[in-house]
N, C-alpha and C positions, 0 to 999 in steps of 0.2 A: 471410421477409417482414419488413418494418420498419414498425412503427406509430409515427407521428411526432406528438408533443404539444408544446404551447407553455407548459405549466405543470407544475411538479414535483408539486404536490398532486394534480392531475388524473391524472398518470402513476401516482402511488402508488395512488390509488383504483382506477384502471383495472387495475393489476397485481393488486390484491386480487381484483377481480371476475373477471379472466381465470383466475387460479390456482384460484379457487373453482369455476370451470366445467371444470377439468381441463386447461387449457392450460399447457404448460411454457414459461416465458420463459427463453431461453438467456442473454441479456445485456441490459444497459441502458446506454446512452451518454448522458451528461449533462454540462453545463458545470461542475457542482459536485456534491459528494456529496449524496444524498437520504437524510435520516435515516429509518430504519425500513424501508428498501427491501430490505436484505440478507436478513432472515428471510422476507420475503414471497416473493421469487423463489428462495429456497433456497440462497443463497451460504454457503459454509463460512466460519468465522472464520479470520483470517489468522494465520500463525505468524511474522510479522515481529518481534513483540516477543521471541520466543525467540531469534531471530538477533541482535537488538539486545543482549540480555543476554550472549550468547556473544562478540560482538564487543567489548563493554565489558570483559568479563573478560580477553580477549586483550590489550586495551589496558592494563589494570591490570597484568597480568603483564609485559608489555613495559616499562612504566614502572618497575616495581620492579627488574626485572633490569637495565635500562639505568642507573638511578641507582646501584645497587649497584656495577656495573662502573665507571662513570665517576667516581663520587665516593669510592669506597672501595677498589676493587681496583686500577684503572689509575692514577689521579692524585689521591691523597688530599691535600687542602689543609687547613691549620688556619685556618679563617676564623672570627674572633670567638670563639675558644676552644672551638668545637664539636668534640667527639671524632669522629674519622673512621675508627675501627677496626671499627665495627659498624653494620649497617643498622638495628638495633632502637633504638639510641640516637638516630639521626638521623631516624627515621620521622615525628615530628611536623612537621619542616620539609619533608618530602617529600609529605605528604598532599595539598596543593593541586595539585601537579603530577601526582600519581597520578590524582586525580579528573578533572582536565581532560583528561589523555591518554586515560582510559577513555571519557569523553564524546566526544572527537574520533574515536576508533576506532569507537564505536557508531554515531555519526551517519554517518560515511563508509561504513561497512559496510552499514548499512541502505539508504542511497541507492543504492549499487552493486548490492546484492542486488535491490532493487525494480526498478531499470532492467534488470537481466539477466533477471529473472523475467517482466517484462511486455514485453520486447523494445522498450524505449523509449530505447535508447542513441542518442547522436548519430550521424547518418548513416543510421539505419534509417527506412524509410518507414512512416508511421502506418497503422494498420489501422482507421481510423475510417470507417464506412460512409456517414456523412452529415456533411459538413463543418460544417454549421451547429450541430452539437452543441457546438462550442466557443464559440458565441455565445449563442444563446437557444432552442434546440430540444432536446427530450428524445426519445430513440428507444429503442423496445423491439424487440429482435431475437427473432423467433419462428420456429422451424422446424416445419413441418407433420409431419415424420417423428418428432418428439419426442412428439407427442400422438396420441391415438387418434381424433381428429376429422379430417374432411377439410378441405382448404384453404377451401372455400366456407363450411363451418360456422365455421371459425376467423375468417374475414373478417366473417361476420355477427355473431359475438360481439364482435369488435373494434369494429365499427360501433355497437354498443350503448353504447360509451364515448364520450367527447368527443374522438375522434381527429381530427386535422387532415387527415392523409393516410396512405394505406397504400401503401408502396413495395415492389414485388417485384423482387428482383435475382436 
């Protein structure tokens, strides 16, 4: 069942009330992130930052390897008297490119990982149960099987909050 709200603060307070009564909230759909909701409904912290670091280090490694190969091994040029026989002597001039390539790989890797993990790639149909959550509504997804209470008891507890509508699908 889906409890539909029109305010983020009301949803947050309702989630606290329902969790305190022993109801497990499976998911929340909202048009923007609600600060403080994750610990209330028991969401784990994301590991996206770890993947960003890994993708960034891959980018740094590719940049260093590429610049060594292009500027020193394959086609060394004497530009402005800079020595071209060692990566260590040229590293100060390579730092901006190394940093930017690391950021580029981290950003693209995080975006692709996020879209793959959430199945939000182009061409995929969205799994949004209530289309107005992209506009101005906030929806709590509650499964009766997750809690020890019956559906009628859950509905009664939801009605204690300032819910607009309860939708059963």
